[in-house]
C-alpha positions in Angstrom: 30.5 -33.3 32.1 27.2 -34.2 30.4 24.1 -32.5 30.9 22.2 -35.3 32.6 25.1 -35.7 34.7 24.9 -32.1 36.0 21.6 -32.3 36.3 21.6 -35.4 38.9 24.5 -32.8 41.1 21.7 -30.4 41.0 19.0 -32.9 42.1 21.4 -34.1 44.6 21.4 -30.1 46.0 17.6 -30.1 46.2 17.7 -33.1 48.5 20.7 -31.3 50.9 18.6 -28.2 50.8 15.2 -30.3 52.1 17.9 -31.9 54.9 18.7 -28.6 56.2 14.8 -28.2 56.0 15.0 -25.2 53.5 12.5 -24.9 50.8 14.6 -24.9 47.5 11.4 -23.2 45.7 9.4 -20.6 48.3 6.5 -19.0 47.4 7.6 -15.6 49.1 11.0 -12.8 49.4 11.4 -9.9 51.3 12.9 -7.9 49.0 12.8 -3.9 49.5 14.2 -2.7 46.2 15.3 -3.5 42.8 18.7 -3.6 41.8 18.3 -0.7 39.2 16.6 1.6 42.2 19.8 0.7 44.3 22.1 1.6 41.3 20.8 4.8 40.6 20.3 5.8 44.4 23.0 4.3 45.1 25.0 7.9 47.6 22.2 7.9 49.7 22.1 3.8 50.6 25.7 4.2 51.1 25.2 6.7 53.7 22.8 5.4 55.6 24.4 1.8 55.6 20.5 1.0 55.7 20.0 -3.1 55.2 18.1 -3.8 51.9 17.1 -7.0 50.7 17.9 -7.9 46.5 17.1 -10.8 44.2 18.1 -12.1 41.4 19.3 -14.5 39.0 23.0 -15.8 39.9 25.3 -14.8 36.8 28.6 -15.2 37.7 30.3 -17.2 41.1 34.0 -16.3 41.7 35.4 -18.1 45.0 38.8 -16.7 46.6 39.0 -19.2 49.7 37.3 -17.3 52.7 35.6 -14.9 50.3 33.1 -15.2 47.6 32.0 -12.5 44.8 29.0 -13.1 42.8 27.1 -10.9 40.1 23.4 -11.2 40.0 20.7 -9.9 37.8 17.1 -9.0 38.4 16.0 -8.3 34.9 16.2 -4.3 36.1 20.2 -4.0 36.5 23.0 -6.6 37.7 24.8 -5.8 41.1 27.8 -7.8 43.0 27.8 -9.5 45.9 30.4 -10.1 48.5 30.4 -13.1 50.9 32.6 -13.4 53.6 33.6 -16.6 55.8 33.9 -15.0 59.3 30.4 -12.7 58.5 28.1 -15.6 57.7 29.9 -18.3 60.0 31.9 -21.3 58.5 28.6 -23.7 58.3 26.8 -21.2 56.8 29.6 -20.2 54.1 30.3 -24.0 53.3 26.7 -24.2 52.6 26.4 -21.4 50.2 29.4 -22.8 48.8 28.1 -26.1 47.9 24.9 -25.9 46.9 24.5 -22.5 44.9 25.0 -22.5 41.6 25.1 -20.2 38.5 21.4 -19.4 37.1 19.9 -19.5 40.6 17.6 -17.5 41.8 18.9 -16.0 44.9 17.5 -13.4 48.0 20.5 -11.4 49.6 20.6 -9.0 52.6 23.0 -6.5 53.5 24.3 -3.4 53.1 26.0 -1.5 50.3 29.6 -0.3 49.8 32.6 0.2 46.9 35.1 -2.0 46.1 38.9 -0.9 46.3 38.2 -0.7 42.2 34.9 1.2 42.8 32.6 -1.7 42.3 28.9 -0.8 43.6 28.7 -4.2 45.5 26.3 -5.3 48.6 27.8 -7.1 52.0 25.8 -10.4 52.4 25.0 -11.2 55.9 22.3 -13.3 54.9 20.4 -15.2 51.6 18.2 -17.3 50.6 17.1 -19.6 47.9 14.5 -18.4 45.8 14.6 -21.0 42.9 16.9 -23.8 42.3 17.6 -24.4 38.8 18.7 -28.0 37.2 19.5 -27.3 33.7 23.0 -25.7 33.2 22.8 -22.1 31.4 24.5 -22.8 27.7 28.2 -21.5 27.9 28.0 -20.1 31.3 26.5 -17.1 30.3 29.0 -16.5 27.3 26.8 -16.4 24.9 23.6 -17.8 23.1 24.8 -17.8 19.3 23.0 -20.5 17.7 19.8 -18.5 15.9 17.0 -21.0 15.7 17.8 -22.0 19.5 17.5 -18.2 20.5 14.2 -18.5 18.8 13.0 -21.8 20.1 14.2 -20.9 23.3 13.8 -17.4 23.8 14.0 -17.2 27.5 17.4 -18.0 27.4 18.0 -15.6 24.2 16.5 -12.7 26.6 19.0 -14.2 29.6 22.1 -13.9 27.4 20.9 -11.1 25.0 20.3 -7.2 26.6 19.7 -6.1 22.9 16.9 -8.6 22.3 15.2 -7.6 25.6 15.4 -4.0 24.4 13.4 -4.6 21.2 10.9 -6.1 22.9 10.4 -3.3 25.4 10.7 -1.0 22.0 7.6 -3.5 20.7 5.5 -2.5 23.8 6.3 1.1 24.0 5.0 1.3 20.4 1.9 -0.7 20.9 0.9 1.6 24.2 1.8 4.7 22.0 -0.2 4.4 19.5 -2.9 3.2 21.9 -2.6 6.6 23.6 -2.4 8.5 20.1 -5.9 7.2 19.3 -7.6 7.1 22.2 -6.5 11.1 22.8 -8.0 11.5 19.2 -11.3 10.3 20.1 -11.1 6.5 19.1 -12.2 3.4 20.8 -10.5 0.3 21.3 -12.6 -3.1 20.8 -12.4 -6.5 20.1 -13.9 -8.5 17.2 -14.4 -12.3 16.6 -11.0 -14.1 15.9 -13.1 -17.5 15.0 -14.9 -16.3 11.8 -17.8 -18.2 9.7 -16.5 -16.2 6.5 -12.8 -15.4 6.5 -12.5 -11.8 4.7 -11.0 -8.2 4.6 -7.9 -9.5 2.7 -6.2 -11.4 0.3 -5.1 -14.5 2.0 -5.1 -18.2 2.8 -6.7 -19.2 6.0 -6.4 -21.3 8.6 -9.5 -23.8 9.1 -11.1 -25.6 12.3 -14.1 -27.3 13.5 -16.3 -26.2 16.1 -17.6 -29.8 17.3 -20.2 -28.2 19.8 -22.2 -26.5 16.8 -20.5 -28.7 14.0 -19.6 -25.9 12.3 -16.4 -25.0 10.2 -14.5 -21.5 11.2 -11.5 -19.6 10.0 -8.8 -17.9 12.2 -9.3 -14.5 10.8 -7.0 -12.7 8.7 -8.1 -9.3 9.1 -10.3 -7.7 11.5 -12.0 -5.2 8.9 -15.1 -6.8 8.3 -16.2 -6.7 11.9 -15.1 -3.3 12.5 -17.0 -2.0 9.6 -20.2 -3.4 11.3 -19.0 -1.3 14.0 -19.5 1.7 11.9 -22.9 0.9 11.2 -23.8 0.2 14.5 -22.9 3.8 15.4 -19.7 4.0 16.7 -17.3 6.8 14.4 -13.6 5.8 15.3 -12.7 2.2 16.2 -9.8 0.2 16.5 -8.2 -3.2 17.2 -5.2 -4.7 18.1 -4.5 -8.4 18.0 -3.7 -11.1 16.6 -4.6 -12.3 12.8 -3.8 -15.7 11.2 -2.6 -16.3 7.7 -1.4 -20.0 6.1 0.7 -19.0 3.4 5.2 -19.1 2.9 7.1 -17.6 6.3 9.9 -15.5 5.2 12.1 -12.0 6.7 8.8 -10.4 6.4 6.2 -13.2 7.1 4.9 -15.0 10.1 1.4 -17.1 10.1 0.6 -15.6 13.3 1.0 -12.0 13.5 -0.1 -9.0 15.5 -2.2 -6.7 13.4 -3.9 -2.8 13.9 -6.8 -1.7 11.9 -8.8 1.3 13.1 -11.6 2.7 10.9 -13.2 6.4 11.2 -16.6 7.7 9.9 -17.0 11.0 8.1 -13.5 10.7 6.9 -11.6 9.8 3.5 -8.2 8.5 2.7 -6.9 12.2 2.6 -7.5 12.2 6.2 -5.7 9.5 7.0 -2.4 10.3 5.1 -2.7 13.5 8.1 -3.4 11.5 11.1 -1.0 8.8 10.2 2.0 11.5 10.1 1.0 12.5 13.4 0.5 9.5 14.7 4.1 8.5 13.4 5.9 11.2 15.0 4.1 11.2 18.1 5.0 7.7 18.4 9.0 8.4 17.2 9.6 11.3 18.9 7.2 10.0 22.2 10.4 6.7 22.2 13.3 7.7 20.2 13.1 11.1 20.5 14.0 12.0 16.6 12.3 11.4 13.4 15.7 9.7 11.7 16.1 5.9 12.3 18.6 3.8 11.0 17.3 0.7 9.0 19.8 -1.6 7.7 22.9 0.8 7.3 20.4 3.3 5.5 19.0 6.3 7.7 15.1 6.8 7.1 13.7 10.4 8.0 10.1 10.6 9.1 9.5 14.0 8.5 6.8 15.0 7.7 5.2 16.2 5.4 5.9 12.7 3.4 6.2 12.4 -0.4 2.7 11.2 -2.2 3.4 9.1 -5.5 0.7 7.7 -8.1 1.0 4.1 -8.1 0.9 3.9 -12.1 3.9 7.1 -11.9 6.5 4.6 -9.8 5.5 1.8 -12.1 6.5 4.2 -15.0 9.2 5.1 -13.7 10.8 1.8 -12.1 9.4 -0.8 -14.6 9.0 1.8 -18.1 5.4 0.5 -18.4 2.3 2.8 -18.7 -0.3 1.2 -16.6 -3.1 3.5 -17.7 -2.4 2.6 -21.2 -1.4 -1.2 -21.1 -3.9 -4.0 -21.3 -4.1 -7.3 -19.2 -2.7 -8.9 -22.1 0.5 -6.8 -22.8 1.3 -6.3 -19.1 1.0 -10.3 -19.0 3.8 -10.8 -22.0 5.7 -7.9 -20.0 5.8 -9.1 -17.0 6.9 -13.0 -18.4 10.1 -11.1 -19.8 10.7 -9.3 -16.4 10.7 -13.2 -15.2 7.4 -13.9 -13.9 5.3 -16.5 -14.5 1.6 -16.0 -14.3 -1.7 -17.8 -15.3 -3.4 -16.5 -18.6 -6.3 -14.8 -16.3 -4.2 -13.3 -13.6 -5.8 -10.1 -13.3 -4.4 -6.7 -14.4 -4.1 -5.5 -10.8 -2.7 -8.5 -9.5 0.2 -8.6 -12.4 0.7 -5.5 -11.7 1.3 -5.9 -7.8 3.6 -8.3 -8.0 6.0 -6.3 -10.6 5.6 -3.5 -8.1 6.5 -5.7 -5.2 9.9 -6.6 -7.1 11.3 -3.3 -9.1 9.3 -0.7 -6.9 9.1 -0.9 -3.9 12.4 -2.2 -2.7 13.9 1.3 -4.0 11.9 3.3 -1.5 13.7 4.8 1.5 12.0 7.3 3.2 8.4 6.8 4.3 6.1 7.3 1.2 2.2 7.1 0.1 1.8 5.4 -2.6 -1.6 6.5 -3.9 -4.5 5.2 -6.2 -3.7 1.4 -7.2 -5.6 0.2 -10.1 -9.0 -1.1 -9.5 -9.1 -5.0 -8.4 -6.4 -4.3 -6.5 -8.4 -4.0 -3.4 -11.9 -5.0 -3.5 -13.3 -3.1 -0.4 -12.3 0.5 -1.5 -13.9 3.1 -3.5 -12.9 4.3 -6.2 -11.8 7.8 -6.9 -14.9 10.0 -8.5 -12.5 11.6 -10.9 -10.9 8.5 -12.1 -13.2 5.3 -11.9 -10.0 3.0 -13.1 -8.3 3.8 -9.9 -8.9 3.4 -6.2 -8.7 6.2 -3.3 -6.2 4.5 -1.4 -2.8 4.5 -0.4 0.3 2.0 0.8 2.5 3.5 3.4 6.4 2.3 2.5 9.4 2.7 4.3 12.7 1.3 4.1 11.3 -0.9 0.8 8.6 -2.3 2.9 5.1 -2.3 3.2 4.1 -0.7 6.2 0.4 -0.5 6.0 -2.7 -0.5 3.5 -5.1 2.5 4.0 -8.5 3.6 1.9 -12.0 5.4 1.5 -14.0 2.7 2.2 -16.4 1.4 -0.6 -19.9 1.6 1.7 -22.4 0.9 -1.6 -23.8 -2.5 -0.9 -24.7 -3.1 -5.0 -20.9 -2.2 -6.1 -19.4 -4.6 -3.0 -21.9 -7.3 -4.2 -20.3 -7.3 -7.7 -16.6 -6.9 -6.4 -17.6 -10.1 -4.0 -18.4 -11.8 -7.3 -15.3 -11.1 -9.0 -13.5 -12.5 -6.3 -16.0 -15.7 -5.5 -14.9 -16.0 -9.7 -11.1 -16.0 -9.2 -11.4 -18.1 -6.2 -13.5 -20.9 -8.1 -10.4 -20.6 -10.8 -8.1 -21.5 -8.1 -7.2 -17.9 -6.6 -6.6 -19.4 -2.7 -6.1 -15.8 -1.7 -9.6 -14.4 -3.4 -12.0 -13.0 -0.8 -14.9 -14.6 -0.3 -19.3 -13.7 -0.5 -19.7 -12.5 2.5 -23.4 -12.3 2.8 -23.9 -11.4 6.5 -21.2 -8.0 6.0 -23.8 -7.1 2.6 -26.5 -7.6 4.5 -25.3 -5.1 7.0 -24.0 -3.2 4.4 -27.2 -2.3 3.0 -28.6 -0.7 6.2 -26.2 1.7 5.3 -22.6 3.0 6.4 -21.0 6.1 6.6 -18.5 7.8 4.1 -15.6 6.2 6.2 -11.6 5.5 5.8 -9.8 2.4 7.1 -6.3 2.0 7.7 -4.5 -1.4 8.3 -1.0 -2.0 9.8 1.5 -5.4 10.9 2.7 -4.2 14.4 5.8 -6.8 13.7 6.9 -5.3 10.8 6.6 -1.8 12.3 8.8 -3.1 15.0 11.1 -4.6 13.0 11.9 -1.3 11.0 12.3 0.7 14.0 14.3 -1.7 15.8 16.8 -2.2 13.0 16.0 -5.8 13.1 16.5 -8.2 9.9 14.2 -10.9 10.4 10.5 -10.8 11.9 11.5 -13.6 14.2 13.6 -11.0 16.0 10.7 -8.9 17.0 8.0 -12.1 17.2 8.8 -13.4 21.1 7.8 -17.1 19.9 7.5 -17.3 16.0 6.3 -19.9 14.1 9.0 -22.7 14.1 9.8 -26.2 11.8 9.4 -29.2 14.1 12.6 -30.0 15.6 14.3 -33.1 14.1 14.5 -35.6 17.2 
């Protein structure tokens, strides 16, 4: 039978409800307990024979003449209901049989008992429609396998796949535990603008829009960094934000144009202090949620037990690419990169070439959480250089399972050096490098009023969730990922 025919039959059943004076979409229910509560305390309810009211979506209906068994689910759990013609009466029993379908939301009232097979069941002495479904659920609850459809119709994915619901519960817990940890450490959660007149804080291509009322162009933020630093200038010592950021770039298993970003800034601390704090934060999050520090990711054990290894970027590069980054020139590195299969413009900065080579040949080799420290200057225009080695940054990337989880560094608070770095980025932008950071005069003015020494940390919540839930693609851990328009 076609979907349109099924929908017509279900619409006729709505007419049947209304003809009998029944609202098929009532606003209120008399629910007394969740299914989970009832299952967890079943002996108590069974012993007292107290009438209870449960609600949920019908997942199965099995009619046997004068008896009907249904299974229904409320999000917390699933239970069986038992309807008897002699208990409900011929008219009421027939009305249920004729007008209730899979997918309908129902309220049932009755007492609990166990069947001969030991299944916990509620014997129904009254029922009520809560919401009549018009479209049939795919494959009658036996599965929802098409990956693209799962992402487009996440509501059905959540119905059919309990493991999907579990991933999003874990995602929520991850965010809550991070918040709790930082709050206990004295950090203040803040909100900064999503619309920005100048995008900054990362290397990325932005989304552009226009505000009609002020007749100005705006950008969706690519990071929260520059506004959070303004708060350090204003006197806050510890601030963080968890919110949406947007990058108008490619989509793949590790990238989505809209993503949840987490950043925090800590005055009077440096990148070494950050590494210690991050180790403690991860220990707290993993222990609280999973009760252990070891996780499985794509068939491999990743151990978050501290302390984590620290590796110099140049040493890692030398180990896996056999190139001494400290000695090689930009031209020499460009030639070597071409031999490795890369194609760069002649004037591509040395740090950019090294980063792309590192991503392909070095990062995938790192399994357990590792701090990759001291990237070359030019890699991050907002980071301080090492005092003892000005050609390297006081920074780190956190890598685990071959994934870049986080970037962090001692923040550059010298306004003259920051201006110089921005000017270099502007030059790259004019030469066609769209991801270069732009000159932000307002931020530079704020910096000239004085910013304390500080350290900053940024991490994508989606990618962290992907790792901790052993997922293969970011779309599995974003409730409504960005999708190509469906063909008609």
